[in-house]
N, C-alpha and C positions, 0 to 999 in steps of 0.2 A: 395338232391337226390344223391344216390350212383349209379354209372354206372359200370358194369362189361362187359368186352369185351373178347371173346375167339378168339384165333388166328386160322390161317389155312384157307383153301379154303372154308370151310363150317362154318366159324366163325359166331357168333351171339352176340347180345348185350342184356343185361338184366338190368333193373333198379328197384330200390326199393326206396321208400320214408321213411326216418327215422325221427321220431319226438321225440327228447330227452325230458324226463320228468324232471321237477324241483319241488322238494317238498319244499314249502315255510315253513320257520321257523319264529315264532314270536319272533323278537329280544326284549331283555329286555328293559324296561324303565329305564332311569337313572335320579336320583334326588339328588341334592346336595343343602343343606341349608347353609346359611351364618352362621358365628360364632355367637352364641347367645349373647345378651346384658348381661353385668354384672350389676346387680342392687345393689344399696346401700341402706341399711336399713334407713328408715325415710327420704329418698331423695325425693324432689318434683317431680322427674320423675318416681318414683316407684308407679304408679297408675293404676287403671283399664284402659285398652286400650293402655298401653305403649307397644311399639313394642319389642318383644322378639327376633325374627329372621324373615328373608324373604328368598325366594327361590333364590339361587345363579344361578342354572341352572337346566333345566329339558328337556329331549328329549326322543322321541320314534320314531324310524325310521318307524315303522309300524302303528302308530296312525294317526289321522287326524289333529294333531296340536293343539287340545284343551285338557286342563287338568283340573281336579277337585282335590281338596285337602281335607283331613280329618286329625284329630288328635285323639290320643288315650286317652288323658287326657283333658276332657272338664270341669273339676272342676277348675283347675288353669289357663287354657289357652283357648283362643278362636282362631279360624282360619278362615280366609277369604277363602271360598271354591273356589273362582275364581282365586285369586292371590297367595294364599299360605302364606300370611302374618300371623304370629303367634303373638298374643297379650296376655297380662295379663288379667285375670278376676279380679273381686274384691277380690275373695278368694285368688288368686295367689299374688296379691299386698299386701294383709294383711299378708300372710305368709312371704313374703320378708321383709315387714316392721317390722315383729316380730323378724327378724334376723335369720330366718330359711331358709336353702337351699331349693330352688325350685326343685321339682322332675324332673327327665328326662322324655322325651316324645318322641313319634314316629309320624312323619308326613308321611302320605300315599298319593301318587299322583296316579291318574288313568287317562290314556289317552283315548280320545274318538275314535270312529271309530270301524269298524268290527274287526280289528286286534289290538285293544288297549291293553295296559298292565298295570300292577300295580307295583309300586316301592315304597320303603320306605327309610327314613333317620332318624337318631336319634341323 
């Protein structure tokens, strides 16, 4: 409340209520994946289901604390939609075991809630 007072013998007081507005902004989601595993051709660990990478950190100040994950290459990789763990598929393992470089991929995280966001890491 703002109060103004005028001086003098006939002074008066006036008040007004001021309600400042705040325009909310949806802060961006941040996603960081761990360094991917380096696979060796014909190694016993280069198999379907082998972990390629996991989520290092994910946050969204405006979300509800839940996240879901997707990947753009589902031929060579699979992703756990709840944890963000990326693993090799049989096709990806076969590619690595043939001595061929695995292709790059992009992981997308989506935060829950009315003000959730989407973020990517590759």
